[in-house]
PAFIDO-412809 format. One line per 2 residues: for each residue z negated, x, y negated of C-alpha. Coordinates in pm, whole numbers. Layout:
// PAFIDO-412809
Z,X,Y; ...
***
This chain:
// PAFIDO-412809
-9492,7007,-9790; -9301,7331,-9654
-9470,7598,-9527; -9506,7988,-9675
-9357,8074,-9317; -9066,7839,-9335
-9022,7910,-9704; -9006,8289,-9664
-8765,8259,-9375; -8460,8179,-9623
-8283,8356,-9815; -8175,8170,-10149
-7816,8022,-9987; -8039,7907,-9692
-8329,7724,-9944; -8044,7553,-10163
-7887,7403,-9843; -8226,7273,-9757
-8257,7131,-10087; -7854,6998,-10062
-7949,6808,-9727; -8255,6629,-9885
-8470,6843,-9631; -8727,6952,-9868
-8696,6862,-10244; -8689,7138,-10538
-9042,7044,-10622; -9180,7174,-10293
-9008,7492,-10291; -9146,7593,-10686
-9495,7461,-10544; -9453,7750,-10226
-9337,7984,-10462; -9652,7923,-10650
-9886,7948,-10367; -9676,8242,-10248
-9827,8404,-10590; -10128,8325,-10581
-10155,8451,-10202; -9996,8803,-10206
-9995,8918,-10610; -10338,9011,-10634
-10244,9278,-10379; -9928,9411,-10517
-9940,9312,-10902; -9546,9266,-10919
-9606,8898,-11124; -9703,8882,-11481
-9721,8521,-11552; -9645,8215,-11381
-9472,7898,-11539; -9615,7598,-11319
-9511,7324,-11572; -9103,7426,-11583
-8968,7461,-11255; -8937,7055,-11179
-8792,7011,-11507; -8528,7251,-11470
-8439,7250,-11069; -8090,7098,-11133
-7904,6898,-10920; -7612,7117,-10940
-7540,7469,-10886; -7503,7665,-10590
-7851,7762,-10595; -8047,7428,-10712
-8396,7413,-10672; -8442,7808,-10538
-8744,7966,-10686; -8648,8258,-10932
-8835,8517,-11147; -8698,8693,-11456
-8793,9102,-11517; -8937,9130,-11864
-8686,9334,-12012; -8361,9289,-12180
-8277,8919,-12039; -8480,8704,-12169
-8592,8301,-12172; -8653,8072,-12470
-9055,8051,-12530; -9140,8282,-12231
-9318,8609,-12321; -9153,8922,-12259
-9364,9220,-12312; -9086,9482,-12186
-9394,9664,-12015; -9533,9756,-12376
-9840,9748,-12584; -9579,9717,-12871
-9393,9429,-12751; -9707,9249,-12609
-9704,8876,-12720; -9296,8856,-12756
-9157,8582,-12714; -8768,8456,-12718
-8644,8194,-12964; -8359,8118,-12774
-8197,8199,-12380; -7996,8491,-12364
-7643,8403,-12223; -7740,8529,-11863
-8060,8357,-11827; -7858,7998,-11925
-7629,8114,-11659; -7888,8108,-11410
-8013,7781,-11490; -7690,7677,-11472
-7656,7820,-11097; -7957,7588,-11040
-8260,7839,-11052; -8582,7744,-11124
-8769,7963,-11306; -9103,8030,-11157
-9254,8345,-11362; -9175,8651,-11473
-9250,9034,-11298; -9345,9356,-11429
-9118,9658,-11585; -9265,9989,-11691
-9252,10084,-12112; -8900,9974,-12222
-8771,10024,-11838; -8771,10405,-11817
-8921,10471,-11537; -8826,10472,-11147
-9185,10358,-11107; -9384,10078,-11237
-9685,10170,-11289; -9775,10076,-11708
-10071,10121,-11896; -10050,9758,-12018
-10076,9607,-11649; -10144,9855,-11423
-9917,10001,-11115; -9692,9727,-10871
-9734,9818,-10544; -9516,9865,-10287
-9545,9558,-9994; -9467,9811,-9719
-9768,10078,-9819; -9944,10011,-10127
-10017,10319,-10181; -9661,10360,-10306
-9454,10296,-10555; -9232,9990,-10556
-8957,10145,-10751; -8835,10082,-11114
-8753,9970,-11354; -8723,9656,-11120
-9003,9738,-10930; -9169,9389,-11034
-8869,9174,-10900; -8864,9429,-10604
-9198,9387,-10483; -9217,9013,-10533
-8880,8942,-10281; -8951,9179,-10042
-9326,8999,-10021; -9135,8678,-9996
-9267,8516,-10328; -8910,8436,-10402
-8556,8503,-10204; -8394,8650,-10521
-8531,8765,-10874; -8337,8934,-11192
-8326,9307,-11229; -8103,9563,-11442
-8009,9851,-11407; -7939,10159,-11672
-7994,10486,-11431; -8086,10320,-11078
-8292,10029,-11180; -8187,9750,-10925
-8102,9998,-10677; -8410,10217,-10696
-8641,9887,-10600; -8438,9765,-10336
-8430,10093,-10170; -8827,10122,-10232
-8867,9727,-10093; -8616,9727,-9799
-8353,9456,-10021; -7972,9435,-10101
-7960,9586,-10505; -7611,9542,-10682
-7526,9708,-10979; -7182,9530,-11116
-6938,9680,-11257; -6991,9715,-11657
-6920,9442,-11843; -6935,9184,-11514
-7221,9035,-11616; -7314,8903,-11962
-7522,9081,-12177; -7531,8859,-12497
-7607,8803,-12734; -7841,9036,-12825
-7604,9322,-12620; -7272,9445,-12595
-7315,9738,-12405; -7663,9810,-12346
-7788,10224,-12338; -7403,10271,-12454
-7313,10113,-12144; -7506,10269,-11911
-7699,9953,-11866; -7624,9602,-11687
-7784,9289,-11554; -7793,9117,-11244
-8054,9096,-10952; -8228,9201,-10615
-8174,8993,-10349; -8287,8954,-9976
-7903,8917,-9800; -7540,8998,-9908
-7428,8667,-9930; -7692,8555,-10162
-7588,8857,-10404; -7212,8745,-10332
-7291,8389,-10446; -7526,8474,-10735
-7230,8715,-10903; -6942,8455,-10843
-7238,8215,-11053; -7277,8434,-11360
-6974,8667,-11382; -6760,8663,-11659
-6761,8720,-12000; -6976,8505,-12271
-6822,8448,-12630; -6723,8753,-12811
-6764,9017,-12535; -6632,9333,-12670
-6486,9372,-12271; -6476,9299,-11981
-6330,9401,-11608; -6038,9217,-11412
-6126,8930,-11263; -6206,8871,-10857
-5910,8751,-10668; -6141,8496,-10518
-6467,8381,-10549; -6672,8679,-10424
-6816,8432,-10146; -6511,8470,-9902
-6540,8819,-9925; -6881,8786,-9696
-6753,8754,-9387; -6405,8896,-9449
-6292,9177,-9275; -6253,9501,-9499
-5991,9710,-9261; -5994,10049,-9234
-6139,10245,-9562; -6145,10584,-9635
-6463,10616,-9663; -6682,10995,-9817
-7019,11011,-9789; -7263,11288,-9893
-7681,11398,-9872; -7660,11630,-10133
-7670,11562,-10497; -7500,11720,-10745
-7828,11909,-10866; -7833,12110,-10543
-8146,12019,-10439; -8217,11876,-10074
-8319,11531,-10023; -8585,11399,-9795
-8530,11436,-9423; -8548,11076,-9390
-8289,10982,-9676; -8019,11235,-9486
-8124,11081,-9176; -8044,10735,-9312
-7666,10843,-9436; -7586,11023,-9126
-7680,10738,-8917; -7453,10492,-9132
-7175,10737,-9113; -7181,10688,-8735
-7215,10366,-8765; -6907,10331,-9000
-6695,10534,-8741; -6823,10266,-8486
-6665,9993,-8717; -6305,10222,-8714
-6383,10355,-9067; -6237,10695,-9164
-6506,10916,-9295; -6524,11243,-9432
-6800,11459,-9607; -6688,11470,-10003
-6814,11415,-10297; -6760,11408,-10679
-6868,11787,-10837; -6985,11805,-11200
-7227,11988,-11403; -7540,11812,-11338
-7743,12022,-11592; -7472,11889,-11876
-7499,11566,-11724; -7891,11533,-11761
-7865,11655,-12135; -7608,11403,-12231
-7767,11119,-12060; -8090,11204,-12186
-7969,11162,-12608; -7835,10817,-12477
-8171,10739,-12352; -8355,10888,-12615
-8153,10710,-12890; -8148,10373,-12719
-8545,10404,-12675; -8555,10489,-13071
-8360,10188,-13139; -8560,9948,-12922
-8858,10049,-13040; -8804,10023,-13404
-8662,9702,-13322; -8966,9573,-13167
-9220,9703,-13435; -9013,9554,-13714
-9009,9218,-13547; -9338,9191,-13447
-9467,9372,-13763; -9606,9677,-13592
-9615,10033,-13615; -9499,10297,-13331
-9774,10537,-13213; -9957,10669,-12958
-10200,10342,-12963; -9949,10131,-12855
-9691,10337,-12674; -9727,10533,-12349
-9704,10962,-12428; -9367,10991,-12250
-9211,10704,-12450; -9364,10828,-12748
-9176,11181,-12702; -8803,10993,-12629
-8868,10776,-12948; -8956,11120,-13164
-8641,11286,-12953; -8422,10961,-13035
-8500,10974,-13401; -8424,11331,-13449
-8079,11306,-13284; -7806,11287,-13506
-7490,11006,-13469; -7280,11317,-13335
-7491,11440,-13056; -7468,11092,-12964
-7097,11064,-12987; -7072,11399,-12799
-7268,11203,-12534; -7037,10900,-12496
-6728,11173,-12510; -6855,11364,-12179
-6935,11044,-12061; -6560,10987,-12073
-6467,11304,-11907; -6684,11245,-11606
-6561,10863,-11541; -6222,11066,-11576
-6334,11324,-11313; -6522,11057,-11082
-6167,10813,-11074; -5995,11108,-10967
-6191,11139,-10657; -6194,10797,-10599
-5781,10815,-10611; -5844,10971,-10255
-6127,10734,-10130; -6190,10366,-10112
-6585,10439,-10091; -6876,10660,-10129
-7166,10672,-9930; -7533,10871,-10025
-7884,10801,-9996; -7978,10578,-10279
-8276,10816,-10391; -8364,11163,-10299
-8705,11048,-10148; -8910,10821,-9995
-9089,10547,-10221; -9309,10802,-10457
-9712,10782,-10441; -9827,10616,-10680
-9936,10856,-10992; -9691,11064,-10920
-9432,10947,-11187; -9663,10925,-11508
-9482,10789,-11823; -9831,10820,-11956
-9863,11194,-11884; -9970,11429,-12216
-9793,11693,-12312; -9472,11605,-12108
-9172,11673,-12339; -8896,11426,-12317
-8631,11613,-12197; -8898,11704,-11925
-8933,11363,-11829; -8567,11322,-11827
-8551,11589,-11567; -8847,11441,-11352
-8712,11087,-11370; -8377,11221,-11208
-8501,11422,-10993; -8591,11156,-10795
-8294,10903,-10795; -8021,11177,-10877
-7775,10983,-10697; -7730,10662,-10896
-7689,10740,-11268; -7369,10909,-11228
-7234,10541,-11169; -7395,10356,-11464
-7192,10666,-11659; -6876,10556,-11482
-6942,10205,-11491; -6886,10136,-11122
-7005,9928,-10881; -7297,10055,-10645
-7494,9893,-10397; -7844,9971,-10148
-7816,9845,-9886; -8128,9876,-9638
-8011,10013,-9368; -8315,10226,-9252
-8661,10292,-9226; -8865,10576,-9241
-9070,10692,-8884; -9362,10567,-9114
-9227,10223,-9165; -9120,10282,-9512
-8762,10123,-9606; -8490,10383,-9669
-8136,10251,-9896; -7792,10366,-9847
-7595,10328,-10179; -7252,10251,-10153
-6994,10288,-10430; -6629,10152,-10483
-6386,10179,-10800; -6472,10005,-11089
-6418,9663,-11069; -6390,9647,-10684
-6696,9437,-10606; -6499,9291,-10318
-6478,9601,-10155; -6840,9649,-10104
-6932,9288,-10046; -6675,9326,-9732
-6835,9683,-9604; -7182,9542,-9699
-7132,9217,-9488; -7023,9381,-9210
-7316,9669,-9196; -7567,9374,-9207
-7423,9225,-8967; -7374,9525,-8734
-7707,9641,-8877; -7928,9313,-8953
-8240,9363,-9181; -8337,8986,-9236
-8615,8985,-8966; -8791,9285,-9121
-9162,9262,-9304; -9368,9437,-9508
-9739,9456,-9419; -9766,9233,-9773
-9590,8908,-9710; -9628,8547,-9758
-9573,8460,-9382; -9823,8747,-9269
***
């Protein structure tokens, strides 16, 4: 039987290699993951349900991650017959009749589904603290947030339960928990990863699906395994020139890199977040890259108002779809207060409001695209603050308007949502820890469709400033 210390010392690629060499059986890894849930989940509240009868049957003999334990977030993606509560009392008890396309691809990659993770209600929160299930605790500091909306997945991976877990991102929901938990969080280019058959472009194209991982090589290999359009997809980016796994370790060349610590709102970031970027910039200079302080400039207030329309409308249609499917009526008894406010806002907006907001996204994308004509990569803090104290971002706060909520959400994470609008690939890397021992992510962004540059640069940074041996206070090997 593999010990939890040995199990958690490997990334997903490493565990798959153990299975391939017959040094450990897939069933042993699944059992280790379930032991890990028992060991640490009572302290972090990240995993909602375990599926002990499934992993052994699902552990395929083929695929790059054959036999590697895996968790899925209870939002957007779903697995056949597996409960998916979406963090909401309204959706409680929902289970899909079929796998989504991405779930099927995860299975074909050999990943063994061992359970599901928490999300805030309908994903509109940069922390994961629900009325239904309670807060997810950050493994580095249990009094702080693990981020959102993929906070359950982030905390579970950081604590060593699994080496990688499903996540999705409509405003930063892969990158925020990656920053809060000391992980790698890649938001791929729009439509790089399939969202079918239920969605074409979720959140009017703002949202995408992928995962949080411990290593850059795992992110690259997983993207190789799941990327590409599914049947009937409305669009897809240009395919990569070669597998992303081959970019890991390849020389990135001398890149033109812009950086900033000041969000478009003009607000000041936490000094630790600024320090993370400044130290990364020095490292990039030492590695031979050309760096300049610069960033796209745009009207933050107008951007927020337009993004709010999209989020509110998507919340409204999602809530109505769930309510109709389960025969329930949305209201204060089954929706958190701010979710209900967003739902009501979304019902009031017109088609003209929504189309105008999408048109604004096109204007922003052209502006940012012109900026990236002169640079290869932009470096920013991932979020503007250290992981928030639990309770600070309260989705059930009575009396808060929907627009007030949108302002609070994106004041916490002002660097991430721009690239949901533009569709560009962006990655959070755990390159800094605060004086108090909290992880601080640094975001790197490339041109649309250019994940290859991100992987080459991320691997170079990972080698220069490795993080694999850092462990939080709550960890299966502790």
